[in-house]
C-alpha positions in Angstrom: 118.9 140.8 120.6 117.4 138.2 122.9 117.0 134.6 121.8 113.9 132.9 123.1 114.4 129.5 124.6 111.8 126.7 124.7 110.3 126.2 128.1 112.5 123.8 130.0 109.7 121.4 130.9 108.2 121.2 127.4 108.2 117.8 125.8 109.3 117.8 122.2 107.4 115.0 120.3 109.6 113.9 117.5 107.6 112.9 114.4 109.8 109.9 113.5 109.2 108.5 117.0 105.5 109.0 116.7 105.5 107.2 113.3 107.5 104.3 114.7 105.0 104.0 117.6 102.1 104.2 115.2 103.5 101.4 113.1 104.1 99.4 116.2 100.6 99.8 117.4 99.2 98.6 114.1 101.6 95.6 114.0 100.7 94.6 117.6 97.0 94.9 116.9 97.3 92.7 113.9 99.5 90.2 115.7 97.8 89.8 119.2 94.6 91.8 119.1 93.1 94.5 121.2 92.8 92.6 124.5 96.3 91.3 124.6 98.0 94.4 123.3 100.2 96.1 126.0 102.0 99.4 126.2 105.2 97.5 127.0 105.0 95.4 123.8 104.3 98.4 121.7 107.2 100.3 123.2 109.5 97.4 122.6 108.4 96.9 119.0 108.9 100.6 118.4 112.3 100.7 120.0 111.3 103.4 122.5 110.7 103.7 126.2 107.2 103.4 127.6 107.3 107.0 128.6 107.3 108.0 124.9 103.9 106.5 124.6 102.5 108.2 127.7 103.8 111.5 126.5 101.4 111.1 123.5 98.4 109.2 125.0 97.1 108.8 128.5 96.1 105.2 128.1 96.1 102.1 125.9 92.6 102.7 124.8 93.3 106.3 123.8 96.4 105.2 122.0 94.6 102.6 120.0 91.7 104.8 119.1 94.0 107.6 117.9 96.2 105.4 115.8 93.4 103.4 114.2 91.5 106.6 113.6 94.5 108.3 112.0 95.0 105.3 109.7 91.4 104.9 108.8 90.5 108.5 108.2 93.6 109.0 106.0 92.1 106.2 103.8 88.9 108.1 103.3 88.3 110.0 100.0 85.8 112.3 98.4 86.5 111.8 94.7 85.3 114.3 92.2 84.9 112.6 88.8 82.1 114.9 87.6 79.3 112.3 88.0 77.7 110.7 91.0 78.2 107.2 89.5 81.9 107.8 88.9 82.3 109.3 92.4 80.6 106.4 94.1 82.7 103.9 92.2 85.9 105.6 93.3 84.5 105.8 96.9 83.8 102.1 96.8 87.3 101.3 95.6 88.7 103.3 98.5 86.5 101.5 101.0 87.5 98.2 99.5 91.2 99.1 99.8 90.7 100.1 103.4 88.9 96.9 104.4 91.4 94.6 102.5 94.5 96.4 103.7 96.9 93.5 104.8 97.1 94.7 108.4 93.7 96.3 108.8 91.9 93.3 107.5 93.2 91.4 110.5 92.6 94.3 113.0 89.0 95.2 112.2 87.2 91.9 113.1 89.0 92.0 116.4 88.0 95.6 117.1 84.3 94.6 116.3 84.5 91.7 118.7 86.2 93.8 121.4 83.4 96.4 121.0 80.8 93.8 121.9 82.7 93.1 125.1 83.8 96.6 126.0 81.4 99.3 124.8 83.3 102.4 125.9 86.4 101.9 123.7 84.0 100.9 120.9 82.2 104.1 121.1 85.4 106.1 121.0 86.4 104.2 117.9 83.0 104.8 116.2 83.2 108.5 116.9 86.8 108.8 115.9 86.5 106.8 112.7 82.9 106.5 111.5 82.0 110.1 111.9 85.0 111.6 110.1 84.9 109.0 107.3 81.2 109.7 106.7 81.7 113.4 106.7 84.3 113.0 104.0 82.0 110.8 101.9 79.1 113.2 102.3 80.9 115.7 100.0 80.2 113.3 97.1 76.5 113.6 97.7 76.6 117.4 98.3 78.2 117.8 94.9 75.6 115.5 93.3 72.8 117.7 94.7 74.6 120.8 93.3 74.9 119.1 89.8 71.2 118.2 89.9 71.8 114.5 90.1 70.0 114.2 93.5 67.2 116.1 95.1 68.1 118.3 98.1 66.3 116.0 100.5 68.1 112.8 99.4 68.7 110.4 102.3 72.5 110.6 102.4 72.8 108.7 105.7 70.9 105.7 104.3 72.9 105.9 101.1 76.2 105.7 103.1 74.9 102.6 104.9 73.8 101.1 101.6 77.3 101.6 100.1 79.3 100.3 103.1 77.0 97.6 104.4 77.2 95.0 101.6 80.9 95.3 101.3 81.5 95.0 105.0 79.2 92.0 105.2 81.0 90.2 102.3 84.6 91.0 103.3 84.5 91.0 107.0 81.6 88.7 108.0 81.4 86.2 105.1 85.1 86.5 104.1 84.2 86.3 100.5 86.1 88.1 97.6 84.5 91.1 96.0 85.8 92.0 92.6 85.1 95.1 90.5 81.7 93.8 89.3 80.5 93.6 92.9 81.4 97.2 93.6 79.7 98.3 90.4 76.5 96.4 91.3 76.4 98.0 94.7 76.7 101.5 93.1 74.0 100.7 90.6 71.6 99.6 93.4 72.3 102.8 95.4 71.8 105.0 92.4 68.4 103.4 91.8 67.5 103.6 95.4 68.2 107.3 95.4 66.5 107.8 92.1 69.6 109.6 90.8 69.4 111.5 87.5 72.0 112.4 84.9 74.0 115.5 85.8 72.5 118.8 84.6 74.4 120.4 81.8 
């Protein structure tokens, strides 16, 4: 019986090293921001050589985009409570938790500012984060159409903006608190804007 050997030149990416680097990237972003973050500092914080980073990503921009996207998309949810109102409330709570995460609350404003200065990385982040997160949230509206709560031609893209916009503005721009009542008010306004109906029995 012949035992197959892994190709001698193949790089084995150890999950625990990848996780240490991921945490280091987020910590560095929160501490120094996008512009001042360096591969050297991330490697030092993670306790690895710089080559470990380059085996995973080709550049600083690619590394940041991948790490922030992985963190952000993992925070997305498509709750299924049985009603659109219940789903939207859970969706809002998940978005609130994402925007108020201790590290990410410090990272996001810097990413937005960097995007105004450097459009290419900003576009990478938008496509890596915004698209996948919206795709997850769309499932909530698809189920609402199936239940008869929304018409098939409901403007889901606008509804997603109406859900996220007020919370982003309050938390990130105005830096004001947003309690449960605020989330409920947003949901009620979105339901009225969509002319949502009670679910069909």
